[in-house]
C-alpha positions in Angstrom: -18.1 110.7 -12.1 -18.5 107.2 -12.3 -16.2 106.9 -15.1 -13.4 108.5 -12.8 -14.3 106.0 -10.0 -14.1 103.1 -12.3 -10.6 104.2 -13.5 -9.4 104.7 -9.9 -10.7 101.6 -8.4 -9.5 99.3 -11.2 -5.9 98.3 -11.0 -3.7 97.6 -14.1 -3.0 94.0 -15.5 -0.4 92.1 -13.6 2.5 91.2 -15.7 5.1 88.4 -15.0 7.8 90.8 -14.0 5.3 92.4 -11.4 4.5 88.9 -10.2 8.4 88.4 -9.5 8.6 91.5 -7.8 5.9 90.8 -5.3 7.5 87.5 -4.6 10.6 89.2 -3.9 8.7 91.9 -1.9 6.8 89.5 0.1 10.2 87.3 1.0 11.6 90.5 2.3 8.6 92.1 4.3 6.4 89.2 4.9 2.5 89.2 3.8 1.4 91.7 6.2 3.3 94.8 5.5 1.5 95.7 2.3 2.8 99.2 2.2 6.5 97.9 1.8 5.3 95.6 -0.6 3.6 98.1 -2.6 6.3 100.3 -2.5 8.6 97.6 -4.5 6.1 97.1 -7.1 5.4 99.9 -9.7 2.0 100.8 -10.6 0.2 98.7 -7.9 -1.5 99.8 -4.6 -1.5 97.8 -1.2 -4.9 96.6 -2.2 -4.1 95.4 -5.6 -0.9 93.6 -4.1 -2.9 91.8 -1.4 -5.5 90.7 -3.5 -2.6 89.5 -6.1 -0.8 87.7 -3.7 -4.2 86.1 -2.3 -5.0 85.0 -5.9 -1.7 83.5 -6.5 -2.1 81.3 -3.2 -4.9 79.4 -5.2 -7.0 79.1 -2.1 -10.3 80.1 -4.0 -9.8 78.3 -7.1 -9.1 75.1 -5.4 -12.1 72.9 -5.2 -10.9 69.5 -5.1 -7.5 67.8 -4.3 -6.7 66.5 -7.8 -3.9 64.1 -7.9 -0.2 65.7 -8.7 1.2 65.0 -12.2 4.7 64.2 -13.0 5.1 67.9 -14.4 3.9 69.3 -11.3 6.4 67.3 -9.1 9.3 68.4 -11.2 8.3 71.8 -11.0 7.9 71.4 -7.2 11.3 70.2 -7.0 12.8 72.8 -8.9 11.0 75.6 -7.0 12.1 73.9 -3.7 15.6 73.9 -4.8 15.7 77.7 -5.8 13.4 79.1 -2.9 14.0 76.5 -0.2 11.9 74.2 1.9 10.1 76.5 3.8 8.9 79.6 1.4 5.8 77.7 0.5 3.7 80.7 -0.2 6.4 81.7 -2.6 6.3 78.3 -3.9 2.7 78.0 -4.3 2.4 81.3 -5.9 4.5 79.7 -9.0 2.5 76.3 -9.2 -1.1 77.0 -10.6 -4.0 75.0 -8.5 -1.6 74.4 -5.3 -1.8 75.8 -2.1 1.1 76.3 -0.1 -0.1 73.3 2.3 -0.2 71.2 -0.4 3.1 71.9 -1.8 4.4 71.6 1.6 2.6 68.2 2.2 3.9 66.8 -1.1 7.5 67.7 -0.5 7.6 66.3 3.2 5.7 63.3 2.5 6.6 62.2 -1.1 9.4 64.1 -2.9 11.9 64.7 -0.3 15.0 62.7 -1.0 15.6 62.3 2.5 12.7 60.2 3.2 13.3 56.9 4.7 11.4 54.0 3.1 12.5 50.9 4.3 10.9 48.6 6.4 10.2 49.6 10.2 12.4 47.9 12.7 11.4 46.5 15.8 13.4 49.3 17.9 11.6 51.7 15.9 8.0 50.2 16.5 8.8 50.0 20.4 10.2 53.3 20.3 6.7 54.6 18.5 4.7 52.8 21.0 6.6 54.6 23.9 6.3 58.2 22.5 2.7 57.5 21.5 2.1 56.7 25.2 3.8 59.9 26.5 3.0 62.5 23.7 -0.3 60.9 22.3 -1.1 61.7 18.4 1.3 64.6 18.0 2.7 63.1 15.0 5.1 65.9 14.0 6.4 65.9 17.3 7.1 62.3 17.3 8.8 62.5 13.8 11.8 64.7 15.7 12.7 60.9 17.1 12.8 59.2 13.8 15.4 60.7 11.4 14.2 60.1 8.0 10.7 59.0 8.9 7.7 61.9 8.1 5.0 62.5 10.4 2.3 61.2 7.8 4.5 57.7 7.6 4.3 57.4 11.6 0.8 58.3 11.8 0.0 55.6 9.1 2.3 53.0 10.8 0.6 53.7 14.1 -3.1 53.2 12.9 -1.8 50.0 10.6 -0.2 48.4 13.7 -3.3 48.9 15.6 -5.3 47.5 13.1 -3.3 44.4 12.9 -3.4 44.0 16.5 -7.2 44.2 16.5 -7.4 41.8 13.8 -5.3 39.4 16.0 -7.3 40.0 19.0 -10.5 39.0 16.8 -9.2 35.9 15.6 -8.0 34.9 19.0 -11.4 35.6 20.5 -13.2 33.6 17.3 -10.8 30.8 17.9 -11.6 30.5 21.5 -15.1 30.6 20.8 -15.4 27.9 18.1 -13.1 25.9 20.8 -15.8 26.1 23.2 -18.6 25.1 20.5 -16.6 22.0 19.9 -16.3 21.2 23.4 -19.8 21.7 24.0 -20.8 19.6 21.1 -18.6 16.6 22.2 -20.6 16.8 25.7 -23.9 17.5 24.7 -26.3 14.5 25.1 -29.8 14.3 23.0 -33.0 13.9 25.6 -33.6 10.7 23.7 -30.1 9.1 24.1 -30.8 7.0 27.1 -34.0 6.1 25.9 -32.4 4.9 22.6 -29.9 2.7 24.6 -32.2 1.2 26.9 -34.5 0.2 23.6 -31.3 -1.4 22.3 -30.4 -3.0 25.8 -31.5 -7.0 26.0 -34.2 -7.9 28.0 -32.6 -9.9 30.6 -30.0 -7.1 31.4 -33.2 -4.8 31.6 -34.7 -6.9 34.3 -31.5 -7.3 36.2 -31.2 -3.8 36.4 -34.6 -3.7 37.8 -33.6 -5.7 40.6 -34.0 -4.5 44.4 -31.6 -1.8 45.1 -29.1 -2.3 47.9 -28.8 0.2 50.2 -25.3 1.6 50.1 -23.2 4.7 51.7 -22.9 7.5 49.4 -18.9 8.0 48.1 -18.3 11.7 46.9 -15.0 10.6 45.6 -16.5 7.5 43.7 -19.4 9.7 42.3 -17.0 12.2 40.8 -14.8 9.5 39.3 -18.0 7.9 37.9 -19.1 11.4 36.3 -15.7 11.9 34.7 -15.7 8.3 33.2 -19.2 8.8 32.2 -18.3 12.0 30.6 -15.5 10.5 28.7 -17.7 7.6 27.7 -20.3 9.7 26.2 -17.6 11.7 24.4 -16.3 8.5 22.8 -19.8 7.6 21.5 -20.4 10.9 19.7 -16.9 10.8 18.1 -17.9 7.3 16.9 -21.3 8.7 15.7 
């Protein structure tokens, strides 16, 4: 009984011809009607057809994203030319170690000859800003407004522009802070500045400075003018030092 069960449950090995029939059947009926697919593939059941198709999609064997090789790019271009740029499950079944998603992204972002690779114009940048405000980061939707630009290129352009803008703002802030520090250094007077000036002043001038004060009426305008003049004088002194 166990031997009979093993014989029934074990499907025969798949041949290249059967793989071709499987692809054609999936193209016609889709990857859900396995009853119709199995009817087009001799000696294979619905279960074995579904399992084989899943295996050909490389979903389980793909552990890491390896860089694409030149040979893979050439094969991908050949398969797209033969099956079209929409049958990615069919294309992936012909490329070992590559999923339908990887094939689609590689074609649309790198290999498609209609990709626009020249520099972005100012009008394109302005349109990108306007559309991003309206639709957000829906890059595939935005790509419809930029003939020849991929959704990946649009996303990269947006993020690189934001990075440049942040760097410019950061540079402006740092420049403003540096200017403020320079100004503060120019008008800063050490606590011992006036005592040092007094020590260098001749005795006769010190005596004259200590003569009885004459009572006068304060003049705010004069005080402000003197304050400005004093600041200018101190700035010149600090520069000379």
